[in-house]
N, C-alpha and C positions, 0 to 999 in steps of 0.2 A: 698271948696269944691274939687279943683284939686288936692290939696295934699292929703287929705284924700283918694281920691280913688287912687292915685299913691302908697301910702301906702298898700292899700288894695291887689293891683295888685302884688306889691312886695312879699305881704305875700302869695298870692295864688301861685305864681312863686316858691317860695321857698318851699311850701308844695309840689306842683308838683316834685321837683328835689329830693325830699327824697324817692319818690315811687320806689319800687324796680323795677330795669330795667330800669329807666328814666334817659338819660344823661343831657337832659336841656329841659325846658319847657318856651314858651313866650306867653303872652296874647296880642290880638288886641283888643282895645276899641275904641268905638265911642260914644260921648256924655255919658261918664262915663260909659256905657254900655259894657259888655262882648259881641264880636261879634265873634271872633275867638281865639282858643287855639292850639297852635302849640306845638307838642311834639318829640323830639328827643329820641328814646330808642333803646336799644341794642336788639339782637335776642333770649334773653332768655325766653321772654314769649310773648304772643299774645298780639296784640294790644288791643282785647276786655277785656282782663285782666288787661293792664295797664289802660284803659279809666274807667274800673270798680272800679279801686283803687283810681284814681284820684277824681272821683264821690264823694266815701264814705269819702275819706281824708278830702276833701274841706267842705262837708257837716257837719262832726262831729267837724273839728277844726275852722271852721268859720262861721257854720250855712247857707251857701250859697249853694243853688241847683243849680248844671251847668246842661246845656243842652248838652248831650253827642252827639248830631249831631254838636256842635260847636267844639268838639275836634278831632285834626286830629293827628296821630301819624305816623310818619316815622320811619322806621327801619334800623338799621346799617346791613350790611351783616355779615353772620357769621364769626366768627375769628377776627370781628373789634371791639367787646364788649371791654368796659373797665376792666382790671385786676381784680377790685374788684368784678366783678360780677361774676368770676369763680372760686372763690375760695372754702374752706371747708364749708360746711353747717351743722348746727346740725339739728339733726332729731328726730322725738318722737319716742320713744321705746315702753313705756307702761304707763299707768295710773291705780293707786289702789285707789279706794275711799270706805270709810267705813264711819259709823255714830255711834255714842254711847251717850247716854243722853242728845241729842240735840246738841251734838258738831260733826263737820264734820273733816275728816281727810283726806288728798288729798296727795298721794305720785307720783310724776313723775319721770320717768326715760328718759333722752334722750340721744343720742349716736353723736358719731363723728368718722368716720372711725371705728376703732376697740374698742374705749374705750367707755365707759359708764359713765354717771354721774346722780346721784339720789338725790332728796331732798322733804322734807315734810313738808306741812303747816298745822294748825289745827286752827280751829275757829267754830264761830257760823253757824248752820246749815239752811242756806237759800239760794236759786237760786243765788242771786247777791253775797253773800259773797262765795259762792262754786266757782263762776267764778273767785273772787280775789284771793281766797286760792289757786286755781290751777295756775292761773298766777303767783303769787307769788312763789310757789314751783318751777315753771318752770324757773323763774329768778335766784333762788337760785340755780339751777343745773346749769345754764348758769354760774354762777359766780365761781362754781367748775372747769368748763371748762378752764375759764379764768385766774384762780388763783387769784382772788380778792375778797374782802368782801366788802359789804354795797356801792355797786355804782349803782346797779339797782333796782327801786322799781316801784310798779303799781301805777300809777297817777290816771287812772281810766279804767274801763272795763264796757261793757255794749253790749247787745244785740239789734239788729235794723234791721228794714227790708228796703229793697231797690231795685226798680224795680223787686219787685216780689220775691226777694231771702233774706233768713234770714242770718245775718253776726253777727260774734263776732267782735268787734273792743276794741283794748287795747291801751292806752298811757302810755309808759314805760318811767319814770324819770332816765335819765342816768346823774350821778354826776361824773365828770372827768375833773381833773386839774382844780379844783375850779370853775367850771362852771357847769350850769344845762341844759340839751338838752332834748327835748320830740321826741321820737322815737314812730312811729304811727305803729301798725300792724292790719292787717285784715285776717279773715278767714270765710268761707263759713260754716255755721251751717248745717250739713247733718242730723241732728237728736240726735247729741252727744254734748251738752253743753260745757263738760269738755274737750273733744278732740279740739273743736274748739277754747277753751281758751289757750289751749297749743300752737296749730298751730298760732293763732294770735300772741302769744308772740314772737315764734321763727320767725315769719315774721318780727316783729320790729327789731329784733337783727340780723337776719343773712344778712339783707341787709347793715349793718354796721361793720360786723367782722373786716373789714380791718382797721376802726378806732381803735379797740383795739390792733391789731398786730401790729400797728405803736406807740401805747402810750409808 
């Protein structure tokens, strides 16, 4: 049982380390129960945002509901953040959505500085598939920016409710150097499902842009 708990702790710490703005995370357990979660974060995001993302990421990836009161976030002073957190970020420029004969077509345009990248995905017209199509188009546009092909795929995307908020959460599969990595992105749903799907997809990739620049 001890080894199983240690494995669970390592997995949770690994998930926490991938959250945007997080430098490191450590769990404190007593009798195989989580009693404290200590997180070191940079100054790019508020502690509340970091805690929210930790809760949603661990819930989706491991089915474990954390108690936010157990999560403490210590922040580095401005200017001490790791270099990867202050690089170029990809932004949503526009979304164009249309339906015809039961098929949905989604066009997504993203931007980086003065450059724009556009991609389109089409498929069956239902809510779940619209989210997937939107995420897929976003990833294709990101691949244009990265000048690569077929390394980013939508593993899963879904809407969920957490602490009274509606979220869209996407798991992006990254195939790079003969290995697969799962990148998790989240976005608040403020009433526009498709916009939330784009922002969640960008959230998954923006925190790891340094990985691509070093590839």
